Structures are given as structure tokens and as C-alpha cells.
KEDOLUM-165663 format. One record per residue (C-alpha): residue number from 1; x, y, z. Coordinates in Angstrom, 1 decimal. Example, Ala and Ser with C-alpha at 12.3 -4.5 7.8 and 13.67 -1.06 7.14 Angstrom:
1,12.3,-4.5,7.8 .
2,13.7,-1.1,7.1 .
//
This chain:
1,-10.6,9.4,15.4 .
2,-7.1,10.6,16.3 .
3,-5.4,12.8,13.7 .
4,-1.7,13.0,14.2 .
5,-1.7,16.8,14.7 .
6,-3.9,16.4,17.8 .
7,-2.0,13.6,19.5 .
8,0.4,10.7,19.2 .
9,-0.2,7.7,16.9 .
10,-1.4,4.5,18.6 .
11,2.0,3.0,17.7 .
12,3.6,5.2,20.3 .
13,1.3,3.7,23.0 .
14,2.3,0.0,22.3 .
15,5.5,-1.5,23.6 .
16,7.0,-3.6,20.8 .
17,8.7,-6.0,23.2 .
18,5.6,-6.7,25.2 .
19,3.6,-7.2,21.9 .
20,6.2,-9.8,20.8 .
21,6.1,-11.6,24.0 .
22,2.3,-11.6,24.0 .
23,2.4,-13.2,20.6 .
24,5.0,-15.8,21.6 .
25,2.9,-16.8,24.6 .
26,0.3,-18.1,22.2 .
27,0.7,-21.2,20.0 .
28,1.1,-20.6,16.3 .
29,-2.5,-21.4,15.4 .
30,-3.8,-19.0,18.0 .
31,-1.6,-16.2,16.7 .
32,-3.1,-16.6,13.2 .
33,-6.6,-16.9,14.6 .
34,-6.1,-13.6,16.5 .
35,-4.9,-11.9,13.3 .
36,-7.7,-13.4,11.3 .
37,-10.3,-12.5,13.9 .
38,-9.2,-8.8,13.9 .
39,-10.2,-8.6,10.2 .
40,-7.1,-6.7,9.3 .
41,-6.4,-6.4,5.6 .
42,-3.2,-5.4,3.8 .
43,-2.4,-1.7,4.5 .
44,-0.4,-1.4,1.3 .
45,-3.5,-1.1,-0.9 .
46,-4.3,-4.6,-2.1 .
47,-6.5,-5.3,0.9 .
48,-5.9,-9.1,1.1 .
49,-6.8,-10.5,4.5 .
50,-3.6,-10.8,6.5 .
51,-4.8,-13.8,8.6 .
52,-5.6,-15.8,5.4 .
53,-2.2,-15.0,4.0 .
54,-0.5,-16.2,7.1 .
55,-2.6,-19.3,7.4 .
56,-1.8,-20.3,3.8 .
57,1.9,-19.9,4.4 .
58,1.7,-21.8,7.7 .
59,0.0,-24.7,5.9 .
60,2.7,-24.9,3.2 .
61,5.3,-27.6,3.8 .
62,8.9,-26.6,3.1 .
63,12.3,-26.7,4.7 .
64,12.6,-22.9,4.7 .
65,10.0,-20.1,4.8 .
66,10.4,-16.3,4.6 .
67,8.7,-13.1,5.9 .
68,9.2,-10.1,3.7 .
69,8.4,-6.6,4.8 .
70,7.5,-4.5,1.7 .
71,9.0,-1.1,2.5 .
72,9.2,-0.1,-1.2 .
73,6.9,2.9,-0.6 .
74,6.7,4.2,-4.2 .
75,3.1,5.2,-4.7 .
76,3.0,9.0,-5.4 .
77,1.7,10.9,-2.4 .
78,2.5,8.2,0.1 .
79,5.0,8.7,2.9 .
80,3.4,7.1,6.0 .
81,5.6,4.0,6.0 .
82,8.7,6.2,6.1 .
83,7.4,7.8,9.3 .
84,6.7,4.3,10.8 .
85,10.2,3.1,10.0 .
86,11.8,6.2,11.3 .
87,9.8,6.4,14.6 .
88,8.5,2.9,15.3 .
89,11.0,0.4,13.7 .
90,10.7,-2.0,16.7 .
91,7.0,-2.4,16.2 .
92,7.6,-3.4,12.5 .
93,10.4,-5.8,13.5 .
94,8.2,-7.3,16.3 .
95,5.4,-7.8,13.7 .
96,7.8,-9.6,11.4 .
97,9.0,-11.8,14.2 .
98,5.4,-12.7,15.2 .
99,4.7,-13.5,11.5 .
100,7.8,-15.6,11.3 .
101,6.8,-17.5,14.4 .
102,3.2,-18.0,13.2 .
103,4.1,-19.5,9.8 .
104,7.3,-21.3,10.8 .
105,9.8,-19.0,9.1 .
106,13.4,-18.4,10.4 .
107,14.4,-15.6,8.0 .
108,12.9,-12.1,7.4 .
109,13.8,-9.5,4.9 .
110,13.1,-5.8,5.0 .
111,12.9,-4.6,1.3 .
112,13.6,-0.9,1.7 .
113,12.9,1.7,-0.9 .
114,16.2,3.0,-2.5 .
115,15.3,6.6,-1.6 .
116,15.2,5.7,2.1 .
117,18.9,4.9,2.3 .
118,19.2,7.4,5.1 .
119,17.2,5.1,7.3 .
120,19.5,2.1,7.0 .
121,21.9,3.1,9.8 .
122,19.1,3.5,12.4 .
123,17.3,0.4,11.3 .
124,20.4,-1.7,11.6 .
125,21.0,-0.3,15.0 .
126,17.4,-1.2,16.0 .
127,17.9,-4.8,14.7 .
128,21.2,-5.2,16.6 .
129,19.6,-3.9,19.8 .
130,16.9,-6.5,19.4 .
131,19.5,-9.2,18.9 .
132,21.3,-8.0,22.0 .
133,18.1,-8.1,24.0 .
134,17.3,-11.7,22.9 .
135,14.3,-10.6,20.8 .
136,15.9,-11.5,17.5 .
137,18.2,-14.3,16.4 .
138,18.3,-17.7,18.2 .
139,16.0,-18.8,21.1 .
140,14.0,-15.6,20.9 .
141,12.7,-14.4,24.3 .
142,14.0,-17.6,25.9 .
143,11.8,-19.8,23.7 .
144,14.1,-22.7,22.9 .
145,14.3,-23.5,19.2 .
146,12.6,-20.3,18.1 .
147,15.0,-18.7,15.7 .
148,14.3,-15.8,13.5 .
149,16.5,-13.0,12.1 .
150,16.0,-10.0,9.8 .
151,18.2,-8.5,7.1 .
152,17.8,-5.3,5.1 .
153,17.8,-5.3,1.3 .
154,17.7,-2.2,-0.8 .
155,15.3,-1.6,-3.7 .
156,16.4,-0.1,-6.9 .
157,14.0,2.8,-7.3 .
158,11.4,0.9,-9.4 .
159,7.7,1.5,-8.7 .
160,6.8,-1.9,-10.1 .
161,8.7,-3.6,-7.2 .
162,5.9,-2.5,-4.8 .
163,4.0,-5.4,-6.4 .
164,4.9,-8.4,-4.3 .
165,6.0,-10.9,-7.0 .
166,8.1,-8.2,-8.7 .
167,9.6,-7.4,-5.3 .
168,10.5,-11.1,-4.9 .
169,12.1,-11.2,-8.4 .
170,14.2,-8.1,-7.4 .
171,15.3,-9.9,-4.1 .
172,16.4,-12.8,-6.2 .
173,18.6,-10.5,-8.3 .
174,16.4,-10.5,-11.3 .
175,14.7,-7.6,-13.1 .
176,11.7,-6.5,-11.2 .
177,8.8,-7.9,-13.2 .
178,5.5,-9.5,-11.9 .
179,5.2,-13.2,-12.0 .
180,2.3,-15.2,-13.4 .
181,-0.1,-16.3,-10.6 .
182,-0.7,-19.0,-9.5 .
183,1.5,-20.1,-7.9 .
184,1.3,-17.5,-5.2 .
185,4.1,-16.4,-2.9 .
186,2.6,-18.1,0.1 .
187,3.3,-21.3,-1.6 .
188,6.1,-20.5,-4.1 .
189,7.8,-17.2,-3.3 .
190,11.4,-16.2,-2.5 .
191,13.6,-18.8,-4.2 .
192,10.5,-21.0,-4.6 .
193,9.9,-21.1,-0.9 .
194,6.7,-20.2,1.0 .
195,6.9,-16.4,1.5 .
196,4.6,-13.9,3.3 .
197,4.9,-10.4,2.0 .
198,3.3,-7.7,4.2 .
199,3.4,-3.9,4.1 .
200,5.2,-1.9,6.8 .
201,2.0,-0.6,8.3 .
202,0.3,-4.0,8.2 .
203,3.1,-5.6,10.3 .
204,3.1,-2.7,12.8 .
205,-0.7,-3.1,13.3 .
206,-0.2,-6.9,13.7 .
207,2.1,-6.2,16.7 .
208,-0.5,-3.9,18.1 .
209,-3.2,-6.5,17.8 .
210,-1.0,-9.0,19.7 .
211,-0.7,-6.4,22.5 .
212,-4.3,-5.1,22.6 .
213,-6.3,-7.9,21.1 .
214,-8.5,-8.4,18.0 .
215,-11.6,-6.9,19.7 .
216,-9.8,-3.7,20.3 .
217,-8.9,-3.5,16.6 .
218,-12.4,-4.3,15.5 .
219,-13.7,-1.5,17.7 .
220,-12.6,0.9,14.9 .
221,-13.6,1.0,11.2 .
222,-16.5,-0.9,9.6 .
223,-17.6,-4.6,9.6 .
224,-15.8,-5.2,6.4 .
225,-12.9,-2.7,6.8 .
226,-11.8,-3.0,10.4 .
227,-9.3,-0.9,12.3 .
228,-7.4,2.2,12.1 .
229,-5.4,3.4,9.1 .
230,-2.5,5.8,8.5 .
231,-3.1,8.4,5.7 .
232,-0.5,10.5,3.9 .
233,-2.3,13.8,3.2 .
234,-0.8,16.2,0.7 .
235,-1.9,18.8,-1.8 .
236,-4.2,21.9,-1.4 .
237,-5.0,21.7,2.3 .
238,-4.0,23.7,5.4 .
239,-2.6,20.8,7.4 .
240,-0.8,18.2,5.3 .
241,0.9,15.3,7.1 .
242,0.4,11.8,8.4 .
243,-3.0,11.1,10.0 .
244,-4.3,8.2,12.0 .
245,-8.1,7.8,11.3 .
246,-10.6,4.9,11.3 .
247,-11.5,3.2,8.1 .
248,-15.0,4.2,7.1 .
249,-14.4,8.0,7.4 .
250,-16.0,10.0,4.6 .
251,-13.9,12.1,2.2 .
252,-15.7,15.1,3.5 .
253,-14.8,14.4,7.2 .
254,-11.2,13.8,6.2 .
255,-11.1,17.1,4.5 .
256,-12.4,18.9,7.6 .
257,-9.6,17.3,9.6 .
258,-6.9,18.5,7.2 .
259,-8.3,21.9,6.3 .
260,-9.2,21.1,2.7 .
261,-13.0,21.8,2.7 .
262,-12.7,24.0,-0.4 .
263,-11.3,21.1,-2.6 .
264,-13.0,20.3,-5.8 .
265,-11.5,16.8,-6.0 .
266,-9.5,14.3,-3.9 .
267,-7.2,11.6,-5.4 .
268,-7.6,8.6,-3.1 .
269,-5.0,5.9,-3.5 .
270,-2.2,7.8,-5.3 .
271,-1.6,7.7,-9.0 .
272,-3.2,4.3,-9.2 .
273,-6.3,5.4,-7.2 .
274,-9.6,7.1,-7.9 .
275,-10.3,10.8,-8.3 .
276,-13.3,11.6,-6.2 .
277,-15.2,14.8,-7.2 .
278,-16.9,17.2,-4.8 .
279,-20.3,15.6,-5.6 .
280,-19.1,12.3,-4.1 .
281,-17.4,13.6,-0.9 .
282,-19.9,11.6,1.1 .
283,-18.2,8.4,0.0 .
284,-16.4,6.3,2.6 .
285,-12.7,5.4,2.5 .
286,-12.9,1.6,2.9 .
287,-11.9,-1.4,1.0 .
288,-15.6,-1.8,-0.1 .
289,-16.0,1.8,-1.4 .
290,-12.9,4.0,-2.1 .
291,-9.8,2.0,-1.2 .
292,-6.4,3.3,-0.6 .
293,-3.0,2.2,0.5 .
294,-2.7,5.6,2.3 .
295,-2.2,8.3,-0.3 .
296,-4.7,11.2,-0.3 .
297,-4.0,14.1,-2.6 .
298,-6.2,17.2,-2.3 .
299,-6.9,19.3,-5.4 .
300,-8.2,22.9,-4.9 .
301,-10.7,24.7,-7.1 .
302,-7.9,26.2,-9.3 .
303,-6.4,22.8,-10.4 .
304,-6.6,21.7,-14.0 .
305,-7.8,18.1,-13.8 .
306,-6.6,17.3,-17.3 .
307,-3.2,18.4,-16.2 .
308,-3.6,16.1,-13.2 .
309,-4.4,13.2,-15.5 .
310,-1.4,13.9,-17.7 .
311,0.9,14.0,-14.7 .
312,-0.2,10.6,-13.5 .
313,0.0,9.1,-17.0 .
314,3.5,10.4,-17.5 .
315,4.4,8.6,-14.3 .
316,2.9,5.3,-15.5 .
317,4.6,5.5,-18.9 .
318,7.9,5.9,-17.1 .
319,7.3,3.2,-14.5 .
320,5.7,0.4,-16.5 .
321,8.0,-2.6,-16.6 .
322,7.0,-3.1,-20.2 .
323,6.3,-6.8,-19.8 .
324,2.7,-6.8,-21.0 .
325,1.2,-5.0,-24.0 .
326,-1.9,-3.4,-22.3 .
327,0.2,-1.5,-19.8 .
328,3.3,-0.9,-21.9 .
329,1.4,0.5,-24.9 .
330,-1.9,1.5,-23.3 .
331,-0.5,4.1,-21.0 .
332,1.4,5.7,-24.0 .
333,-1.9,5.9,-26.0 .
334,-3.8,7.4,-23.0 .
335,-1.1,10.0,-22.5 .
336,-1.1,10.9,-26.2 .
337,-4.9,11.3,-26.0 .
338,-4.6,13.7,-23.0 .
339,-2.1,15.8,-24.8 .
340,-4.4,15.9,-27.8 .
341,-7.2,17.0,-25.5 .
342,-5.0,19.8,-24.1 .
343,-4.3,20.9,-27.7 .
344,-8.0,20.7,-28.7 .
345,-7.2,18.0,-31.3 .
346,-9.1,15.0,-29.7 .
347,-12.5,14.2,-31.1 .
348,-15.4,12.8,-29.1 .
349,-15.2,9.5,-30.9 .
350,-11.5,9.2,-30.1 .
351,-12.1,10.1,-26.5 .
352,-14.6,7.2,-26.3 .
353,-12.0,4.9,-27.8 .
354,-9.5,6.0,-25.2 .
355,-12.0,5.2,-22.4 .
356,-12.6,1.8,-23.9 .
357,-8.8,1.2,-24.0 .
358,-8.6,2.1,-20.3 .
359,-11.3,-0.4,-19.4 .
360,-9.5,-3.0,-21.5 .
361,-6.3,-2.3,-19.6 .
362,-8.1,-2.8,-16.3 .
363,-9.0,-6.3,-17.4 .
364,-6.1,-7.4,-19.5 .
365,-3.0,-6.1,-17.8 .
366,-0.8,-8.7,-16.0 .
367,-0.5,-7.0,-12.6 .
368,-2.0,-4.3,-10.4 .
369,0.1,-1.5,-11.9 .
370,-1.4,-1.9,-15.4 .
371,-4.8,-2.7,-14.1 .
372,-5.0,0.4,-12.0 .
373,-3.0,2.9,-14.2 .
374,-6.1,4.0,-16.2 .
375,-8.1,4.7,-13.0 .
376,-7.3,8.4,-12.6 .
377,-7.8,9.1,-16.3 .
378,-11.2,7.3,-16.4 .
379,-12.5,8.9,-13.2 .
380,-11.4,12.4,-14.3 .
381,-13.1,12.0,-17.7 .
382,-16.2,10.7,-16.0 .
383,-16.5,13.2,-13.2 .
384,-15.1,16.4,-14.8 .
385,-16.9,16.4,-18.2 .
386,-17.3,20.2,-17.9 .
387,-13.5,20.6,-18.0 .
388,-12.9,17.9,-20.6 .
389,-15.6,18.6,-23.1 .
390,-14.6,22.2,-23.6 .
391,-11.4,20.8,-25.1 .
392,-12.8,18.1,-27.3 .
393,-12.3,18.9,-31.0 .
394,-15.5,19.5,-32.8 .
395,-16.2,17.2,-35.8 .
396,-16.1,19.1,-39.1 .
397,-19.5,20.1,-40.5 .
//
């Protein structure tokens, strides 16, 4: 494992231009096979197999296809994509170009978080340098007929646009709201054309896989969750920052790396993630156990976990797009319940009803935001009963 404070990220050791040329030296099917063989899954949190997504888009028949880089890094506690775009933009653009070649797309779009406006100038300079070097635009790397270019589009500050179909709606000039699925973006995406949407980190790793091979990538992680992963570490620890670690690491080992051994809880996956108590620090950070898009927030022994739950729910009440009732109204009711707990006015029976509501939201909400918004509340109620129960209103005698 190579935490960032002890050495450079793998990204600094990969030449983006050579990665691109290595990808273009293969035929399209072999590129997809290499990505699929690596086992890489989406690094934005959803964990969908990247090779499968590219293969589905490649099989779609359409006059125009698109590759979209999701740089709308809005999950609380996540900041690793910002570092990648700031320090390794060429690797991301090479990954997009490889994806475009593999699926037969000629246009790419970087959907950039509104708060990252300060990166636009340097990103545009990087794009122009790639065009000037013949690595973007027409006849890329001397490969006749291989045309692919990338433009930057700005987000509007909405958390929901991190969901790929809401992002596509935003790109089309609509209000950012999730679409019904199916159809899926790989078949009916941007302006009804086949579209691959990948996270910033995913695309950077795809370029690395082209340069180093799928066997190298599979040398890290687990059989189900292969490869390395960037983690945004914040909260009550001595060494916060961006870390590169293999998937499969335990929460306990991660805390040792960042100087957070005294934590009583760790929120893995941001506001939409799971609150892991000290008794479960032997759990593994993988897609099959505790999954994350990269956010890890450490809570020290002095933190009020009910306040933590309230903070996350206030965020979801604000960021819900309001399209579906379970998310729109459910988060409001959960927040009201937490406030009642803080005031000692929530009965045990009502707390059970709130937990049942949260479980219903997980099943009935339209998109991942609503489905995951109760996670923190439910895990805190389950794992910190000693803190919660002391605030439950006693039923009258």
C-alpha cells in the first residue's frame, strides 16, 4: 500500500501519452477486453464494471456516441478527483480518448463541478496542448480516421447531478433530475445517443491499465474488488489528505495510516455511506463489504453521533431534487425525528417507525440519492444505541 504522504501516487509514474498510444495499438475489442479483464469497477461509488459498460456502448448502433467524464465531485468529504484533475489531467483525457476509441465515439465532455471553476483555465490548456501534439482532435496519433475531441461543461452546484442520468439531463439544458431506467445511458444517453459516463478516477485508472496491463491492476485488491483506490480522508485524524491504498484494506489499517486509531466511528462513502462503529473496524473497504466512492470521515470519541446524523440529513433535505416522494418527504421526516430525539421528545415506537421509513426509502426512491440518504441515520441508530436510547422519550406510565 502506498499512502500519499509516503510517496507519489501511481498516476505520477504513468506517461499519459504512452498509455494512449498503447491503447490505440490494440483493436477496439481488445481494449475493452483488457479493461474487462482488469476487473475495474466505477470509482465514483456505484461500482458498475467498467468493461461491461464500454462493451454495451460499443455494441450500440448509432451515428454518434459520447464519452462523459463525471467530475461533479459533490459527495461530502470527497476531494480526490479535484487532485487528479489538478495534477494529472492528461491521464484523465487519455482515458477518455481510449474510451472514445473503444466504443466508437468522436465527442467527449468533461462535466466539471461548479465549485471547480478555478481549474478550467489549466484544463483547457492541457486540452489544447494535446490537440497541438496530435493526441486529440482529428487523426489522433497518426491513426487515420480516428477523431475524438473533448469539451468542458460546467455543472450548476447540484448534488443530484452526480447521478449519471441527472448529469445527462443537465448537459441537455434541463433541470438535473434522474431518468427512469431502462433505457440506460449506454443505449439512450446524451440527446438519446449511446453514452458512457465514467468517474474521473475511473478514467485515469483505465489509462494506467493500458500502460501497465490488466494483470498489474489485478495484483492489488481482492478477487471481487480489484486494484488501487484513492481515498479522501478527513475528520478527527492526524494526517488527513488523499491516500492511494488497495481495495480490501480494513478500516482499522486505514486508521493506522492516517493517525486515527482513537476513532469511535468512521463514515465510509460520504453522507450517502455507512457509519462503521469501532466494533466493526475489522471490516474491509470493498464493493462486497463497505463500499465507497472515496470519502472517509473519521469521528473521534468526543463526537455526538446524533448530531452527525442530523448534519447529513440536513444536507439531503437541501439536495433532494424533489422528484420522488420517498426521498423528498422521507428525508424531512427523518430529520424531524432526529431533532425530536435531540429534544428528548421522540418515543421508542416513533423511532421504530422512522427506521421503517428509512428502509422503505432505500427500496422505493427513484435514484441512488434517495436510496442511500437514510444509510447514515439507520447505521447510527443501529450501532450507537447507547447514545440514542438515552434521548428516547419515555412513554407515560
